[in-house]
N, C-alpha and C positions, 0 to 999 in steps of 0.2 A: 370668537376666534378671528384673528387678523391674519390675513395671508398676503404676503408681498412677493411678487415675482421679481426676482433679480434679473439683471441683464448680463449675459456672458459675452465676453469679447476676447478672442484669443490674439488679437492684433497687438503688436508692440507699440510703445508710446503711452501716452496719457489721454484719458478721456473724462472730462468733468462729469458726463452723464453716468458712465460706469462707475466712477468713485461715489457719486451721489446715490445711486440705487443701491450699491453694496454697502458703503460705509455709513453714509449719513442716514440711510433708512434703518440700518441696524441699530444705530445710536437711538433714533427716534422710536422704534418699536421696543427697544430695551427700556427706555424711560417710561413708555406707556405701560409695559408689563410690570415694572417695579411699582408705578403709582397705583395700579389696580390690583396688585398682588396676583397677577396672572403668570403662568409658567410659559417660558420661552423655549421653543425648539428651533435652534439656529442650525441651518444647513450650510456648512462652510465647504471646503474642498480639501482633498489630500494635497493639492498643490500649495496650500497655505503653509504646509509644513516645510521646515528646512530639510533639504536632501541629506540622507545619511551618508556619512563619510565612509566608514568601514562596516557595513552591515549588509545582510542578505535580505533584508526587509525594511519595513518603516516602523520605527519606534513611535510610541505616542508622544505627541508634542508637549513639551514643557513650556515653550514660549513661541511666539509668532513674531517674525521680524520681516517686514516687507523688503528690506534691503538684502536678504539672503535668498530670495526666491526670484525666479525669472519669469517675466511676462506680466502684462497688465492684470489679467485674471488672477494670477497667484498673488500679486501685490495687493490688490484691493481685498481679496479674501483673507490674506494674512492681517491686514489692517482691521478689518471687520472682526476677525477672530480675536483681536486684542480687546475690542469694545466689550464683548460679552463677559469675559472674566472680570473686567473692571467693574461692571455693573453687579456681577455676583458678589464682589467683595462688599457691596452696599445692600446686599440682601436679595438680589434677583434670583429666582429659581429658574435655572436654565440648563438645558442640555445642548452641547455642541456636537454636531454630527459631521464627519469628514468623509463623504463618499469619494470613491476613486473614479467614478464616471457616472454621468447623467445623460439621458437621452429623452427627447420629448418632441411635441408637435413642432413642426417647421424646421427640424434639424436636418437640413438637406445639405449642409456643407461637408467637407471632408474632415470632420473631427475624428479623434481617435475612436470614439464610441460608434459613430455612424459607420466608420470603415470596418469596425469589428463586426457589426451586425450585417 
């Protein structure tokens, strides 16, 4: 089992480290899983999905476009969420999960989830 902890950054702008951890690592892990015939469970984010225009909820994503989402976290998750299906088209066995919120150790900032709790 391979476990890669991503980096969450809700700041605006661009961060090479956040891109590398989320996008490049997803590509590398996808390649390794495909090579070794391992199943991948990729945890994306609901923020990677394009906002619904006229809906009372969120419909399942049919595509991911970093240009249609707002913020660094959403953009890198949208880009990484493009990587996984691309590898699936080459035989990768993967599941893509899009939680609406995560909270964990050292989450002491005023994120939506920490404020909720």
